[in-house]
NUFILO-612796 format. One record per residue (C-alpha): residue number from 1; residue in one letter; x, y, z. Coordinates in steps of 0.05 Angstrom, whole numbers, plus 32768, in hexadecimal, padded with zeros to 4 digits. Example, Ala and Ser with C-alpha at 12.3 -4.5 7.8 and 13.67 -1.06 7.14 Angstrom:
  resi  resn  east  north    up
     1     A  80F6   7FA6  809C
     2     S  8111   7FEB  808F
END
This chain:
  resi  resn  east  north    up
     1     M  8CAD   8C6A  85B3
     2     R  8CA2   8C76  8565
     3     L  8C57   8C79  854B
     4     F  8C35   8C33  852F
     5     N  8C67   8C1B  8562
     6     P  8C44   8C0C  85A2
     7     G  8C77   8BC9  85BE
     8     S  8CAB   8BA4  85B1
     9     G  8C79   8B67  8596
    10     T  8C74   8B89  8556
    11     G  8CAE   8BA1  8536
    12     T  8CC1   8BBD  84FA
    13     S  8CAF   8B8C  84BF
    14     P  8C8A   8BA6  847E
    15     R  8C50   8B7C  8496
    16     G  8C45   8B93  84D6
    17     K  8C46   8BE3  84BC
    18     A  8C18   8BC9  8487
    19     Q  8BE5   8BAE  84B6
    20     R  8BEC   8BE8  84E1
    21     L  8BE2   8C19  84A2
    22     D  8BA3   8BEA  848A
    23     M  8B86   8BF7  84CB
    24     L  8B98   8C3F  84C0
    25     M  8B71   8C48  8485
    26     G  8B3F   8C1F  849C
    27     I  8B2F   8C51  84DD
    28     L  8B3B   8C96  84B0
    29     G  8B0D   8C6B  8479
    30     F  8ACF   8C68  84A6
    31     F  8ADA   8CAD  84C7
    32     A  8ADD   8CCE  847B
    33     A  8A99   8CA2  8468
    34     M  8A74   8CBA  84A5
    35     A  8A90   8D07  8498
    36     L  8A6C   8CFA  844D
    37     I  8A32   8CE8  8463
    38     Q  8A2C   8D21  8495
    39     T  8A47   8D5B  845E
    40     V  8A13   8D3A  8426
    41     V  89D9   8D3C  8461
    42     L  89F1   8D81  8474
    43     E  89ED   8D9B  8421
    44     F  89A8   8D7E  8419
    45     R  898E   8D9F  845C
    46     G  89A4   8DD4  8441
    47     D  89CF   8DE6  8486
    48     P  8A0E   8E00  8482
    49     A  8A4C   8DC0  846E
    50     G  8A87   8DEE  8464
    51     L  8AA5   8DC8  84A9
    52     S  8A95   8D89  8499
    53     A  8AB2   8D8E  8453
    54     G  8AF6   8DAC  8468
    55     L  8AEC   8D6C  849B
    56     L  8ADF   8D3C  845B
    57     L  8B18   8D5C  8438
    58     V  8B50   8D4D  8474
    59     L  8B35   8D0E  847C
    60     V  8B43   8CFA  8434
    61     L  8B85   8D16  842F
    62     L  8B9B   8CF2  846E
    63     L  8B7C   8CAE  8449
    64     A  8BA1   8CBF  840D
    65     L  8BDF   8CC6  8433
    66     V  8BDA   8C89  845B
    67     L  8BC2   8C63  8412
    68     R  8C01   8C74  83F3
    69     A  8C2F   8C60  8432
    70     R  8C0C   8C22  8434
    71     R  8C1E   8C18  83E8
    72     R  8C65   8C26  83F7
    73     T  8C6C   8BE6  842B
    74     G  8C65   8BBB  83EB
    75     V  8C4B   8B7D  8416
END
């Protein structure tokens, strides 16, 4: 079973792939926003925020990769 193809009903159409990438962008965007808020709050409190900033970096990079893949679908 391939990633992003959970069953026989979804197929490999460009529109189906674009919809799955849109969903992934939404999930990653939500968690990136939460990590941004957490990092800002930790910085203002004076607590160490290195781990939170690292997580934010990873999420933003993943979001950029998914956005790039979404643009390549052309739908």
